C-alpha positions as a Markdown table, in Angstrom:
| # | Residue | x | y | z |
|---|---|---|---|---|
| 1 | Met | 67.2 | -0.9 | -21.0 |
| 2 | Asn | 67.2 | 2.7 | -20.6 |
| 3 | Leu | 65.0 | 4.2 | -23.4 |
| 4 | Ala | 64.8 | 7.7 | -22.1 |
| 5 | Pro | 68.1 | 9.3 | -24.1 |
| 6 | Val | 66.6 | 6.8 | -27.5 |
| 7 | Leu | 63.1 | 8.6 | -26.5 |
| 8 | Ala | 64.8 | 11.9 | -26.1 |
| 9 | Ala | 66.4 | 12.0 | -29.2 |
| 10 | Leu | 63.2 | 11.4 | -31.3 |
| 11 | Pro | 61.4 | 14.6 | -32.8 |
| 12 | Ala | 58.7 | 16.1 | -31.3 |
| 13 | Pro | 55.8 | 14.8 | -33.1 |
| 14 | Thr | 53.5 | 17.6 | -34.3 |
| 15 | Met | 49.8 | 18.7 | -34.8 |
| 16 | Pro | 48.2 | 18.9 | -38.5 |
| 17 | Lys | 47.2 | 22.4 | -38.2 |
| 18 | Val | 43.4 | 22.6 | -38.8 |
| 19 | Ser | 40.6 | 25.0 | -38.6 |
| 20 | Ser | 38.7 | 24.8 | -35.4 |
| 21 | Ser | 35.4 | 26.0 | -37.0 |
| 22 | Ser | 35.4 | 23.3 | -39.7 |
| 23 | His | 35.0 | 20.8 | -36.5 |
| 24 | Thr | 32.3 | 22.6 | -34.7 |
| 25 | Lys | 30.6 | 22.3 | -38.0 |
| 26 | Arg | 31.0 | 19.4 | -38.7 |
| 27 | Ala | 29.3 | 18.4 | -35.1 |
| 28 | Arg | 26.5 | 20.8 | -35.8 |
| 29 | Glu | 25.7 | 18.6 | -39.1 |
| 30 | Val | 25.5 | 15.4 | -36.4 |
| 31 | Phe | 23.3 | 16.9 | -34.3 |
| 32 | Gln | 21.2 | 18.4 | -36.9 |
| 33 | Val | 21.4 | 14.7 | -39.0 |
| 34 | Glu | 20.5 | 12.4 | -35.9 |
| 35 | Ile | 17.8 | 15.3 | -34.7 |
| 36 | Ala | 15.9 | 14.8 | -37.8 |
| 37 | Ala | 16.2 | 10.8 | -37.7 |
| 38 | Leu | 14.4 | 11.0 | -34.3 |
| 39 | Arg | 12.0 | 13.3 | -35.9 |
| 40 | Ala | 11.0 | 10.8 | -38.5 |
| 41 | Val | 11.4 | 8.3 | -36.1 |
| 42 | Ser | 8.8 | 9.9 | -33.9 |
| 43 | Ala | 6.5 | 10.6 | -36.3 |
| 44 | Arg | 5.6 | 6.7 | -37.7 |
| 45 | Ile | 5.0 | 6.0 | -34.3 |
| 46 | Asp | 1.5 | 4.4 | -33.9 |
| 47 | Glu | -1.0 | 1.9 | -32.6 |
| 48 | Arg | 1.6 | -0.7 | -32.6 |
| 49 | Phe | 3.8 | 1.2 | -29.7 |
| 50 | Asp | 0.9 | 0.6 | -27.5 |
| 51 | Arg | 0.5 | -2.9 | -28.6 |
| 52 | Ala | 4.4 | -3.5 | -27.4 |
| 53 | Val | 3.6 | -1.9 | -23.5 |
| 54 | Ala | 0.8 | -3.8 | -23.6 |
| 55 | Val | 3.0 | -7.0 | -24.1 |
| 56 | Phe | 5.1 | -6.2 | -21.8 |
| 57 | Ile | 3.4 | -5.1 | -19.0 |
| 58 | Glu | 1.0 | -8.9 | -19.8 |
| 59 | Ala | 4.4 | -10.3 | -18.8 |
| 60 | Leu | 5.4 | -8.9 | -16.1 |
| 61 | Glu | 2.3 | -9.0 | -13.9 |
| 62 | Gln | 2.8 | -12.8 | -14.8 |
| 63 | His | 6.5 | -12.9 | -12.9 |
| 64 | Gly | 7.8 | -12.7 | -16.6 |
| 65 | Lys | 11.6 | -10.3 | -17.2 |
| 66 | Val | 12.7 | -8.7 | -20.5 |
| 67 | Val | 15.3 | -10.6 | -22.1 |
| 68 | Val | 17.5 | -8.1 | -24.5 |
| 69 | Leu | 19.4 | -9.4 | -27.4 |
| 70 | Gly | 21.7 | -7.3 | -30.1 |
| 71 | Val | 24.9 | -7.7 | -32.0 |
| 72 | Gly | 27.8 | -4.7 | -31.9 |
| 73 | Lys | 26.4 | -1.5 | -31.9 |
| 74 | Ser | 22.9 | -2.9 | -31.5 |
| 75 | Gly | 24.3 | -4.8 | -28.3 |
| 76 | Asn | 26.0 | -2.4 | -26.4 |
| 77 | Ile | 22.2 | -0.1 | -27.1 |
| 78 | Gly | 20.8 | -2.8 | -25.8 |
| 79 | Arg | 22.6 | -3.1 | -22.3 |
| 80 | Lys | 21.6 | 0.9 | -22.0 |
| 81 | Ile | 18.0 | -0.6 | -22.4 |
| 82 | Ala | 18.1 | -3.3 | -20.8 |
| 83 | Ala | 20.0 | -1.0 | -17.2 |
| 84 | Thr | 16.7 | 1.8 | -18.0 |
| 85 | Leu | 14.4 | -1.1 | -18.0 |
| 86 | Thr | 15.8 | -2.6 | -14.6 |
| 87 | Ser | 16.2 | 1.0 | -12.9 |
| 88 | Thr | 12.8 | 1.7 | -13.4 |
| 89 | Gly | 11.4 | -1.7 | -12.1 |
| 90 | Thr | 11.0 | -4.1 | -15.0 |
| 91 | Thr | 13.5 | -6.9 | -14.6 |
| 92 | Ala | 15.6 | -6.8 | -18.1 |
| 93 | Val | 18.7 | -9.1 | -18.6 |
| 94 | Val | 21.0 | -8.9 | -21.7 |
| 95 | Leu | 21.4 | -12.4 | -23.5 |
| 96 | Asp | 24.8 | -12.4 | -25.9 |
| 97 | Pro | 23.5 | -14.4 | -29.1 |
| 98 | Val | 26.8 | -16.3 | -29.6 |
| 99 | Asp | 27.1 | -17.2 | -25.6 |
| 100 | Ala | 22.6 | -18.1 | -26.0 |
| 101 | Leu | 23.5 | -20.5 | -29.1 |
| 102 | His | 26.7 | -22.6 | -26.8 |
| 103 | Gly | 24.2 | -22.9 | -23.4 |
| 104 | Asp | 23.0 | -19.2 | -22.2 |
| 105 | Leu | 19.5 | -19.8 | -23.7 |
| 106 | Gly | 18.6 | -21.3 | -20.7 |
| 107 | Val | 18.3 | -17.5 | -18.9 |
| 108 | Val | 15.2 | -17.6 | -21.2 |
| 109 | Arg | 11.5 | -18.7 | -19.4 |
| 110 | Asp | 8.2 | -19.3 | -20.4 |
| 111 | Gly | 6.2 | -16.1 | -19.9 |
| 112 | Asp | 9.1 | -13.7 | -21.0 |
| 113 | Val | 9.5 | -11.1 | -24.2 |
| 114 | Val | 12.5 | -11.4 | -26.0 |
| 115 | Leu | 13.7 | -7.7 | -27.0 |
| 116 | Leu | 15.4 | -7.8 | -30.5 |
| 117 | Leu | 17.5 | -5.4 | -31.8 |
| 118 | Ser | 18.7 | -4.7 | -35.5 |
| 119 | Tyr | 18.7 | -2.2 | -37.4 |
| 120 | Ser | 18.5 | -4.5 | -40.5 |
| 121 | Gly | 16.5 | -7.1 | -39.4 |
| 122 | Glu | 18.8 | -10.1 | -40.4 |
| 123 | Ser | 21.7 | -10.3 | -38.3 |
| 124 | Asn | 22.6 | -13.7 | -38.7 |
| 125 | Glu | 23.4 | -14.4 | -34.7 |
| 126 | Leu | 20.1 | -13.1 | -34.6 |
| 127 | Val | 18.6 | -14.6 | -37.1 |
| 128 | His | 20.2 | -18.3 | -36.3 |
| 129 | Leu | 18.8 | -18.0 | -32.7 |
| 130 | Leu | 15.4 | -17.3 | -33.6 |
| 131 | Pro | 14.0 | -20.8 | -34.3 |
| 132 | Ala | 15.6 | -21.6 | -30.7 |
| 133 | Ile | 13.8 | -18.7 | -29.2 |
| 134 | Lys | 10.4 | -19.9 | -30.6 |
| 135 | Arg | 10.4 | -22.8 | -28.9 |
| 136 | Phe | 9.5 | -21.2 | -25.4 |
| 137 | Ala | 6.5 | -19.9 | -24.8 |
| 138 | Val | 7.6 | -15.9 | -25.1 |
| 139 | Arg | 6.4 | -13.1 | -26.9 |
| 140 | Val | 9.5 | -11.2 | -29.5 |
| 141 | Val | 9.7 | -7.8 | -29.9 |
| 142 | Thr | 11.9 | -6.6 | -32.3 |
| 143 | Ile | 13.4 | -2.6 | -32.5 |
| 144 | Thr | 14.9 | -2.5 | -36.6 |
| 145 | Gly | 15.0 | -0.5 | -39.3 |
| 146 | Lys | 13.4 | -3.2 | -41.5 |
| 147 | Pro | 9.8 | -4.0 | -40.6 |
| 148 | Asp | 9.4 | -6.3 | -43.3 |
| 149 | Ser | 12.9 | -8.0 | -42.4 |
| 150 | Thr | 13.1 | -11.8 | -41.0 |
| 151 | Leu | 13.3 | -10.8 | -37.8 |
| 152 | Gly | 10.4 | -8.3 | -37.9 |
| 153 | Gln | 8.4 | -11.4 | -40.2 |
| 154 | His | 8.4 | -13.5 | -37.0 |
| 155 | Ser | 7.8 | -10.9 | -34.1 |
| 156 | Asp | 4.7 | -10.3 | -32.1 |
| 157 | Val | 5.4 | -6.5 | -32.5 |
| 158 | Val | 7.5 | -4.5 | -34.3 |
| 159 | Leu | 8.9 | -0.9 | -33.8 |
| 160 | Asp | 10.2 | 0.7 | -36.7 |
| 161 | Val | 13.0 | 2.8 | -36.4 |
| 162 | His | 14.4 | 3.4 | -39.5 |
| 163 | Val | 16.3 | 6.9 | -40.1 |
| 164 | Pro | 17.0 | 8.8 | -43.5 |
| 165 | Arg | 20.6 | 8.2 | -43.1 |
| 166 | Glu | 23.3 | 8.2 | -40.8 |
| 167 | Ala | 24.8 | 11.4 | -39.3 |
| 168 | Cys | 28.2 | 9.5 | -41.3 |
| 169 | Ser | 29.6 | 11.1 | -44.1 |
| 170 | Leu | 30.0 | 8.1 | -45.8 |
| 171 | Asn | 26.4 | 7.0 | -44.4 |
| 172 | Leu | 27.8 | 3.7 | -43.2 |
| 173 | Ala | 28.5 | 3.7 | -39.6 |
| 174 | Pro | 25.8 | 3.1 | -37.2 |
| 175 | Thr | 24.9 | 6.9 | -35.4 |
| 176 | Ser | 21.2 | 7.9 | -36.6 |
| 177 | Ser | 20.2 | 4.7 | -36.3 |
| 178 | Thr | 21.4 | 3.4 | -33.1 |
| 179 | Thr | 20.3 | 6.9 | -31.6 |
| 180 | Ala | 17.0 | 6.5 | -32.7 |
| 181 | Thr | 17.1 | 2.3 | -31.3 |
| 182 | Leu | 18.3 | 4.3 | -28.0 |
| 183 | Val | 15.4 | 6.5 | -27.7 |
| 184 | Met | 13.0 | 3.9 | -28.5 |
| 185 | Gly | 13.9 | 2.0 | -25.9 |
| 186 | Asp | 14.0 | 5.0 | -23.6 |
| 187 | Ala | 10.5 | 5.3 | -24.9 |
| 188 | Leu | 9.4 | 1.7 | -24.4 |
| 189 | Ala | 11.4 | 1.4 | -20.6 |
| 190 | Leu | 9.2 | 4.9 | -19.4 |
| 191 | Gly | 5.8 | 3.6 | -20.9 |
| 192 | Ile | 5.9 | 0.7 | -19.5 |
| 193 | Met | 7.0 | 2.7 | -16.0 |
| 194 | Asp | 4.0 | 4.5 | -16.2 |
| 195 | Ala | 1.5 | 2.2 | -17.2 |
| 196 | Arg | 3.0 | 0.2 | -13.7 |
| 197 | Gly | 2.5 | 3.0 | -11.7 |
| 198 | Phe | 6.1 | 3.2 | -10.9 |
| 199 | Arg | 6.6 | 6.3 | -8.7 |
| 200 | Glu | 9.6 | 8.2 | -6.8 |
| 201 | Lys | 9.4 | 6.0 | -4.1 |
| 202 | Asp | 9.8 | 3.1 | -5.8 |
| 203 | Phe | 13.2 | 4.9 | -7.9 |
| 204 | Ala | 14.5 | 6.0 | -4.7 |
| 205 | Gln | 14.4 | 2.3 | -3.5 |
| 206 | Leu | 16.6 | 1.3 | -6.9 |
| 207 | His | 18.8 | 3.8 | -6.5 |
| 208 | Pro | 20.2 | 3.9 | -2.6 |
| 209 | Ala | 23.2 | 5.0 | -4.0 |
| 210 | Gly | 24.5 | 8.9 | -5.8 |
| 211 | Ala | 23.2 | 11.7 | -5.9 |
| 212 | Ile | 19.8 | 10.6 | -7.5 |
| 213 | Gly | 19.4 | 8.5 | -4.5 |
| 214 | Arg | 20.4 | 11.0 | -1.7 |
| 215 | Ser | 17.8 | 13.4 | -3.2 |
| 216 | Leu | 14.6 | 11.2 | -4.0 |
| 217 | Leu | 15.4 | 10.1 | -0.3 |
| 218 | Leu | 15.0 | 13.2 | 1.4 |
| 219 | Arg | 11.9 | 13.9 | -1.0 |
| 220 | Val | 10.5 | 10.6 | -0.2 |
| 221 | Ala | 11.6 | 8.8 | 2.3 |
| 222 | Arg | 9.9 | 9.1 | 6.4 |
| 223 | Val | 11.9 | 9.7 | 9.5 |
| 224 | Arg | 11.1 | 6.1 | 10.1 |
| 225 | Asp | 12.9 | 4.6 | 8.0 |
| 226 | Ile | 16.1 | 6.1 | 8.8 |
| 227 | Met | 15.5 | 5.8 | 12.6 |
| 228 | Arg | 17.2 | 3.7 | 15.2 |
| 229 | Glu | 14.2 | 1.7 | 17.0 |
| 230 | Lys | 13.5 | -1.2 | 19.3 |
| 231 | Asp | 16.4 | -2.6 | 21.1 |
| 232 | Arg | 19.0 | 0.3 | 19.5 |
| 233 | Asn | 16.2 | 3.0 | 21.3 |
| 234 | Cys | 16.2 | 3.6 | 24.8 |
| 235 | Val | 13.3 | 4.1 | 26.7 |
| 236 | Ser | 12.9 | 4.6 | 30.2 |
| 237 | Pro | 10.6 | 5.3 | 33.2 |
| 238 | Ala | 10.5 | 7.9 | 34.8 |
| 239 | Ala | 10.9 | 6.6 | 38.3 |
| 240 | Ala | 14.3 | 4.9 | 37.0 |
| 241 | Thr | 17.7 | 6.4 | 38.5 |
| 242 | Val | 20.1 | 7.9 | 36.3 |
| 243 | Arg | 22.4 | 4.4 | 36.8 |
| 244 | Ser | 20.0 | 2.0 | 35.1 |
| 245 | Val | 19.3 | 4.7 | 32.2 |
| 246 | Leu | 23.3 | 4.4 | 32.0 |
| 247 | Asn | 23.0 | 0.8 | 31.6 |
| 248 | Gln | 20.2 | 1.0 | 29.1 |
| 249 | Met | 22.0 | 3.8 | 27.2 |
| 250 | Thr | 25.0 | 1.2 | 26.8 |
| 251 | Ala | 23.0 | -1.3 | 26.2 |
| 252 | Ala | 21.6 | 0.1 | 23.1 |
| 253 | Arg | 24.8 | 1.9 | 22.2 |
| 254 | Ser | 23.0 | 5.1 | 22.5 |
| 255 | Gly | 23.9 | 8.5 | 23.9 |
| 256 | Thr | 20.0 | 9.2 | 24.3 |
| 257 | Ala | 17.6 | 7.9 | 26.7 |
| 258 | Ser | 13.7 | 9.2 | 26.0 |
| 259 | Ile | 12.0 | 9.3 | 29.9 |
| 260 | Val | 8.5 | 8.2 | 29.4 |
| 261 | Asp | 5.1 | 8.6 | 32.6 |
| 262 | Lys | 3.5 | 5.0 | 33.9 |
| 263 | Arg | 1.2 | 5.1 | 30.0 |
| 264 | Gly | 4.2 | 5.4 | 28.2 |
| 265 | Arg | 4.0 | 9.2 | 26.8 |
| 266 | Leu | 7.4 | 11.4 | 26.5 |
| 267 | Val | 7.9 | 13.5 | 29.6 |
| 268 | Gly | 11.2 | 14.1 | 29.0 |
| 269 | Val | 14.9 | 13.4 | 27.9 |
| 270 | Phe | 18.4 | 12.4 | 29.8 |
| 271 | Thr | 21.7 | 12.6 | 27.9 |
| 272 | Asp | 25.6 | 11.6 | 28.1 |
| 273 | Gly | 26.1 | 15.0 | 27.8 |
| 274 | Asp | 23.6 | 16.0 | 30.8 |
| 275 | Leu | 25.3 | 13.1 | 32.5 |
| 276 | Arg | 29.2 | 15.0 | 32.0 |
| 277 | Arg | 28.0 | 18.3 | 33.2 |
| 278 | Arg | 25.8 | 17.7 | 36.1 |
| 279 | Leu | 28.0 | 14.8 | 37.7 |
| 280 | Pro | 31.2 | 16.9 | 38.6 |
| 281 | Ala | 28.5 | 19.1 | 40.7 |
| 282 | Glu | 26.3 | 16.4 | 41.8 |
| 283 | Pro | 27.8 | 13.7 | 43.6 |
| 284 | Asp | 24.6 | 11.3 | 44.6 |
| 285 | Leu | 23.8 | 11.6 | 40.7 |
| 286 | Leu | 23.8 | 8.3 | 39.6 |
| 287 | Glu | 20.8 | 7.5 | 42.9 |
| 288 | Arg | 18.7 | 10.2 | 41.3 |
| 289 | Arg | 15.4 | 9.4 | 39.7 |
| 290 | Met | 15.1 | 10.8 | 36.2 |
| 291 | Asp | 12.0 | 12.6 | 36.4 |
| 292 | Glu | 14.4 | 14.9 | 39.1 |
| 293 | Val | 17.4 | 14.9 | 36.3 |
| 294 | Met | 15.5 | 14.9 | 33.0 |
| 295 | Thr | 15.3 | 17.8 | 30.5 |
| 296 | Arg | 11.4 | 18.2 | 29.6 |
| 297 | Asn | 10.0 | 19.5 | 26.5 |
| 298 | Pro | 12.5 | 17.9 | 24.4 |
| 299 | Val | 12.5 | 18.5 | 20.5 |
| 300 | Val | 11.1 | 15.5 | 18.7 |
| 301 | Ile | 9.4 | 14.7 | 15.4 |
| 302 | Arg | 6.9 | 12.9 | 14.2 |
| 303 | Asp | 7.5 | 8.9 | 12.6 |
| 304 | Asp | 5.6 | 10.0 | 9.6 |
| 305 | Ala | 7.6 | 13.4 | 8.7 |
| 306 | Leu | 9.8 | 13.4 | 6.1 |
| 307 | Ala | 13.3 | 12.9 | 6.6 |
| 308 | Ala | 14.0 | 15.8 | 5.2 |
| 309 | Asp | 12.1 | 17.7 | 8.3 |
| 310 | Ala | 14.6 | 15.8 | 10.5 |
| 311 | Leu | 17.8 | 17.5 | 8.3 |
| 312 | Arg | 16.2 | 20.7 | 9.0 |
| 313 | Ile | 15.5 | 19.8 | 12.8 |
| 314 | Phe | 19.1 | 19.1 | 13.0 |
| 315 | Asp | 20.4 | 22.5 | 11.3 |
| 316 | Gln | 18.4 | 24.8 | 13.2 |
| 317 | Arg | 18.9 | 23.0 | 16.6 |
| 318 | Asn | 22.2 | 22.6 | 18.6 |
| 319 | Ile | 21.1 | 18.5 | 19.3 |
| 320 | Asp | 23.0 | 15.2 | 18.8 |
| 321 | Asp | 20.3 | 13.1 | 18.7 |
| 322 | Leu | 16.1 | 13.8 | 17.7 |
| 323 | Ile | 13.2 | 11.5 | 19.4 |
| 324 | Val | 10.9 | 9.9 | 17.0 |
| 325 | Val | 7.4 | 9.7 | 18.6 |
| 326 | Asp | 4.3 | 8.7 | 17.2 |
| 327 | Lys | 0.7 | 9.9 | 16.9 |
| 328 | Arg | 0.3 | 9.0 | 21.0 |
| 329 | Asn | 3.5 | 11.1 | 21.7 |
| 330 | Lys | 4.9 | 7.9 | 22.6 |
| 331 | Pro | 9.0 | 7.6 | 21.4 |
| 332 | Val | 8.8 | 4.5 | 19.0 |
| 333 | Gly | 12.9 | 5.9 | 17.8 |
| 334 | Leu | 15.7 | 7.8 | 17.6 |
| 335 | Val | 17.5 | 9.6 | 14.8 |
| 336 | Asp | 21.4 | 9.8 | 15.8 |
| 337 | Ser | 23.0 | 13.0 | 13.3 |
| 338 | Gln | 26.2 | 10.3 | 13.5 |
| 339 | Asp | 24.2 | 8.4 | 11.4 |
| 340 | Leu | 23.4 | 10.8 | 8.8 |
| 341 | Pro | 26.8 | 10.6 | 6.9 |
| 342 | Lys | 26.3 | 6.9 | 6.6 |
| 343 | Leu | 23.2 | 7.5 | 4.8 |
| 344 | Lys | 24.4 | 9.5 | 2.6 |
| 345 | Ile | 21.6 | 12.6 | 3.0 |
| 346 | Met | 24.0 | 14.7 | 4.9 |
């Protein structure tokens, strides 16, 4: 059935006329209420936070993990907290309380830390699950607005996120309380991260893609982390013929060969570009020795240099490949400019 004529006959929808300034004012009020809530929670942070961090550290040192549970809005916040924990080096999983009551509790192991999120501290699903959780040798940390609640009374550590009011005009919809829970989770994750000595190189390892990963790769990765090596790095003696070196380059799938002396130290470079330029004018080129045709004093970089330094050289010099040498000037790898887009650092 063609509905176009029917839809065309319908009157155009009209939007109610409202003052944009009223919405702007309300938006600022929401911000102010939630900021005030965070300040109130921050003022109550005490030694219990230190104890909570210590509980997590102890579990992690014993190869335990964090199991995060919450219901409704708290469950949504829990997923974000778990993601932040995991991305900063703390293994965390989200467990749905209902699924846990029907078999998924098997994800919990002795030595884990269970992080419960419930502003009321009386969420039925979590309260009913608590006896089963207690059968494991786990520590329980609860983030709640009611420290004296059922969950609070049966936890090893309670973090109080009580807020003066919700940002909702009815003081009902979870707003300020969920924000406070989220920020407390962030504080926990970052406190644990700092206590464990988690550094930029660790963050880069866990974030291989995206802008953060690319930025950190340039800041912390070394040339040895991005170079081609071993059978992908063509190294030939100066006495070898061009023909034999070309066979090696083909096997290595490389357009560049590092030429070395009898001690294995770099003395020159030969590329497929050199071959194309010289072959028409030199019919005997394939039988000549490398030390006769190679380019001496090639551009090189140390294997312990930053990846950013390699990128800078490619920007400044008209080269396709960059030879990587160790402190003894022996070629140990090759950075191919064609690899840089794949590594997403260019």
